[in-house]
C-alpha atoms as an extended CHARMM CRD file, in Angstrom:
* protein
*
       108  EXT
         1         1  MET       CA              9.0450000000      -11.2200000000      -12.5000000000  PROA      1               0.0000000000
         2         2  GLU       CA             12.4660000000      -12.7410000000      -11.9160000000  PROA      2               0.0000000000
         3         3  HSD       CA             14.7560000000      -11.2440000000       -9.3050000000  PROA      3               0.0000000000
         4         4  PRO       CA             17.2140000000       -9.6960000000       -8.9220000000  PROA      4               0.0000000000
         5         5  THR       CA             16.2100000000       -7.2060000000      -11.5650000000  PROA      5               0.0000000000
         6         6  LEU       CA             15.7440000000       -3.4720000000      -11.8930000000  PROA      6               0.0000000000
         7         7  PHE       CA             12.1090000000       -2.4800000000      -12.4090000000  PROA      7               0.0000000000
         8         8  ARG       CA              9.7060000000        0.4100000000      -12.1410000000  PROA      8               0.0000000000
         9         9  PRO       CA              6.9560000000       -0.4690000000       -9.6070000000  PROA      9               0.0000000000
        10        10  SER       CA              4.2390000000        1.6110000000      -11.3000000000  PROA      10              0.0000000000
        11        11  ALA       CA              4.5740000000       -0.5100000000      -14.4670000000  PROA      11              0.0000000000
        12        12  HSD       CA              3.1750000000       -3.4490000000      -12.4620000000  PROA      12              0.0000000000
        13        13  ALA       CA              0.1180000000       -1.7390000000      -10.9500000000  PROA      13              0.0000000000
        14        14  GLU       CA             -3.2060000000       -3.5460000000      -11.2830000000  PROA      14              0.0000000000
        15        15  TRP       CA             -6.0160000000       -1.0110000000      -11.6390000000  PROA      15              0.0000000000
        16        16  ARG       CA             -9.5520000000       -2.3420000000      -11.0160000000  PROA      16              0.0000000000
        17        17  ALA       CA            -12.8960000000       -0.5950000000      -11.2760000000  PROA      17              0.0000000000
        18        18  ASP       CA            -14.5890000000       -2.7720000000       -8.6250000000  PROA      18              0.0000000000
        19        19  LYS       CA            -12.0120000000       -2.6570000000       -5.7840000000  PROA      19              0.0000000000
        20        20  MET       CA             -8.4420000000       -1.8090000000       -4.8450000000  PROA      20              0.0000000000
        21        21  GLY       CA             -5.9440000000       -3.5570000000       -7.1190000000  PROA      21              0.0000000000
        22        22  LYS       CA             -3.1200000000       -5.5620000000       -5.5450000000  PROA      22              0.0000000000
        23        23  SER       CA              0.0380000000       -6.8520000000       -7.1590000000  PROA      23              0.0000000000
        24        24  THR       CA              3.0590000000       -8.5950000000       -5.6630000000  PROA      24              0.0000000000
        25        25  LEU       CA              6.4370000000       -7.2890000000       -6.8010000000  PROA      25              0.0000000000
        26        26  TYR       CA              8.6200000000       -9.5380000000       -4.6450000000  PROA      26              0.0000000000
        27        27  GLN       CA              8.0270000000      -12.1850000000       -2.0040000000  PROA      27              0.0000000000
        28        28  SER       CA             10.2420000000      -14.3550000000        0.1880000000  PROA      28              0.0000000000
        29        29  PRO       CA              9.6220000000      -16.0170000000        3.5610000000  PROA      29              0.0000000000
        30        30  ARG       CA             10.9130000000      -12.8170000000        5.2280000000  PROA      30              0.0000000000
        31        31  LEU       CA              9.5270000000      -10.0280000000        3.0530000000  PROA      31              0.0000000000
        32        32  LEU       CA              6.6060000000       -9.0910000000        0.8150000000  PROA      32              0.0000000000
        33        33  VAL       CA              6.7430000000       -6.0480000000       -1.4800000000  PROA      33              0.0000000000
        34        34  GLY       CA              3.5890000000       -5.1320000000       -3.3410000000  PROA      34              0.0000000000
        35        35  LEU       CA              1.4490000000       -2.3710000000       -4.7760000000  PROA      35              0.0000000000
        36        36  ASN       CA             -1.9980000000       -1.1910000000       -3.7960000000  PROA      36              0.0000000000
        37        37  ALA       CA             -3.7150000000        0.6930000000       -6.6330000000  PROA      37              0.0000000000
        38        38  PHE       CA             -6.7450000000        2.8380000000       -5.7830000000  PROA      38              0.0000000000
        39        39  GLU       CA             -9.1370000000        4.4430000000       -8.2190000000  PROA      39              0.0000000000
        40        40  PRO       CA            -10.9150000000        7.5710000000       -6.8840000000  PROA      40              0.0000000000
        41        41  GLY       CA            -13.1400000000        6.6760000000       -3.9140000000  PROA      41              0.0000000000
        42        42  GLN       CA            -11.5980000000        3.2470000000       -3.2710000000  PROA      42              0.0000000000
        43        43  ALA       CA            -10.2140000000        2.2390000000        0.1240000000  PROA      43              0.0000000000
        44        44  HSD       CA             -8.4410000000       -0.5090000000        2.0160000000  PROA      44              0.0000000000
        45        45  ALA       CA            -10.4620000000       -0.8820000000        5.2100000000  PROA      45              0.0000000000
        46        46  LEU       CA             -8.9110000000       -0.4970000000        8.6310000000  PROA      46              0.0000000000
        47        47  HSD       CA             -7.1580000000       -3.7510000000        9.5900000000  PROA      47              0.0000000000
        48        48  ALA       CA             -4.1330000000       -4.9820000000       11.5630000000  PROA      48              0.0000000000
        49        49  HSD       CA             -1.4300000000       -7.6320000000       11.1620000000  PROA      49              0.0000000000
        50        50  GLU       CA             -0.2660000000       -9.4830000000       14.2520000000  PROA      50              0.0000000000
        51        51  GLY       CA              3.4700000000      -10.1360000000       14.1590000000  PROA      51              0.0000000000
        52        52  THR       CA              4.0310000000       -8.1910000000       10.9100000000  PROA      52              0.0000000000
        53        53  ASP       CA              5.3740000000       -4.6890000000       10.3470000000  PROA      53              0.0000000000
        54        54  LYS       CA              3.9220000000       -2.7880000000        7.3680000000  PROA      54              0.0000000000
        55        55  VAL       CA              5.3430000000        0.2000000000        5.5120000000  PROA      55              0.0000000000
        56        56  TYR       CA              3.4030000000        2.3090000000        3.0020000000  PROA      56              0.0000000000
        57        57  GLN       CA              5.2140000000        4.5580000000        0.4770000000  PROA      57              0.0000000000
        58        58  VAL       CA              3.0240000000        6.7530000000       -1.7310000000  PROA      58              0.0000000000
        59        59  ILE       CA              4.2610000000        6.4840000000       -5.3310000000  PROA      59              0.0000000000
        60        60  GLU       CA              1.6650000000        8.7430000000       -6.9580000000  PROA      60              0.0000000000
        61        61  GLY       CA             -1.5430000000       10.5260000000       -6.0260000000  PROA      61              0.0000000000
        62        62  GLU       CA             -2.9630000000       11.5840000000       -2.6840000000  PROA      62              0.0000000000
        63        63  GLY       CA             -5.5010000000       10.4880000000       -0.1000000000  PROA      63              0.0000000000
        64        64  LEU       CA             -5.6280000000        9.5030000000        3.5640000000  PROA      64              0.0000000000
        65        65  PHE       CA             -3.6970000000        7.0620000000        5.7120000000  PROA      65              0.0000000000
        66        66  LEU       CA             -5.9880000000        5.5360000000        8.3270000000  PROA      66              0.0000000000
        67        67  LEU       CA             -3.9280000000        4.8340000000       11.4180000000  PROA      67              0.0000000000
        68        68  ASN       CA             -5.2460000000        3.7450000000       14.7880000000  PROA      68              0.0000000000
        69        69  GLY       CA             -8.3230000000        6.0070000000       14.6740000000  PROA      69              0.0000000000
        70        70  ARG       CA             -6.6370000000        8.9290000000       12.8980000000  PROA      70              0.0000000000
        71        71  GLU       CA             -6.8830000000       10.1250000000        9.2900000000  PROA      71              0.0000000000
        72        72  LEU       CA             -3.5580000000       11.4760000000        8.0260000000  PROA      72              0.0000000000
        73        73  PRO       CA             -3.3730000000       13.2920000000        4.6670000000  PROA      73              0.0000000000
        74        74  MET       CA             -0.7660000000       11.7710000000        2.3480000000  PROA      74              0.0000000000
        75        75  LYS       CA              0.7080000000       12.4950000000       -1.0630000000  PROA      75              0.0000000000
        76        76  ALA       CA              3.4310000000       11.1960000000       -3.3740000000  PROA      76              0.0000000000
        77        77  GLY       CA              6.6900000000       10.8490000000       -1.4610000000  PROA      77              0.0000000000
        78        78  ASP       CA              5.0720000000       10.3050000000        1.9620000000  PROA      78              0.0000000000
        79        79  MET       CA              5.7290000000        7.1660000000        4.0060000000  PROA      79              0.0000000000
        80        80  LEU       CA              4.0120000000        5.5560000000        6.9770000000  PROA      80              0.0000000000
        81        81  ALA       CA              5.0380000000        2.6000000000        9.1460000000  PROA      81              0.0000000000
        82        82  ALA       CA              2.4140000000        0.5430000000       10.9860000000  PROA      82              0.0000000000
        83        83  PRO       CA              3.8680000000       -1.6830000000       13.7360000000  PROA      83              0.0000000000
        84        84  PRO       CA              2.3700000000       -5.1260000000       14.4130000000  PROA      84              0.0000000000
        85        85  GLY       CA             -1.1730000000       -5.0060000000       15.7770000000  PROA      85              0.0000000000
        86        86  VAL       CA             -1.7660000000       -1.3030000000       14.9710000000  PROA      86              0.0000000000
        87        87  PRO       CA             -4.9450000000       -0.7620000000       12.8780000000  PROA      87              0.0000000000
        88        88  HSD       CA             -4.1940000000        0.8650000000        9.5290000000  PROA      88              0.0000000000
        89        89  GLY       CA             -5.6920000000        1.4160000000        6.0730000000  PROA      89              0.0000000000
        90        90  VAL       CA             -5.7850000000        3.7470000000        3.0680000000  PROA      90              0.0000000000
        91        91  ARG       CA             -8.5230000000        5.8020000000        1.3940000000  PROA      91              0.0000000000
        92        92  ASN       CA             -8.2990000000        7.5930000000       -1.9500000000  PROA      92              0.0000000000
        93        93  THR       CA            -10.2040000000       10.8230000000       -1.3400000000  PROA      93              0.0000000000
        94        94  SER       CA             -8.9310000000       12.5050000000       -4.5100000000  PROA      94              0.0000000000
        95        95  THR       CA            -10.2660000000       12.6270000000       -8.0650000000  PROA      95              0.0000000000
        96        96  GLY       CA             -7.1070000000       10.9440000000       -9.4180000000  PROA      96              0.0000000000
        97        97  ARG       CA             -5.4890000000        7.5570000000       -9.0110000000  PROA      97              0.0000000000
        98        98  LEU       CA             -3.4810000000        6.6390000000       -5.8890000000  PROA      98              0.0000000000
        99        99  LEU       CA             -0.5970000000        4.1480000000       -6.0360000000  PROA      99              0.0000000000
       100       100  VAL       CA              1.0330000000        2.9160000000       -2.8280000000  PROA      100             0.0000000000
       101       101  LEU       CA              4.0730000000        0.6610000000       -2.4370000000  PROA      101             0.0000000000
       102       102  VAL       CA              3.5440000000       -1.7620000000        0.4550000000  PROA      102             0.0000000000
       103       103  ILE       CA              6.2640000000       -3.6420000000        2.3630000000  PROA      103             0.0000000000
       104       104  LEU       CA              5.4570000000       -6.3130000000        4.9480000000  PROA      104             0.0000000000
       105       105  ALA       CA              7.9770000000       -8.1050000000        7.1440000000  PROA      105             0.0000000000
       106       106  PRO       CA              7.8790000000      -10.9010000000        7.8340000000  PROA      106             0.0000000000
       107       107  ALA       CA              5.7890000000      -11.8620000000        4.8210000000  PROA      107             0.0000000000
       108       108  PRO       CA              2.2870000000      -13.0160000000        5.7920000000  PROA      108             0.0000000000
């Protein structure tokens, strides 16, 4: 995708039966914007990024944010910020698809 351009993130989702789908929407040395696409039951295991802030924005669906030992219910429209070094992840606990916009700065 060439930038700058107007686009609809959900049109670029990569849905996979075997694991969470990932697609990059935009990347520079300072910023990465991507999508995480979860089929029912899929998850992104608890992990942390040293020196990188991460923001999750739920585009569609519902599930759980995993944040530093807590499980926080989330649905379309919800947002979560994970500061550097804070363990975080996502789990689709619903029977429908879950699509999450992900922003990392600086880009890994």
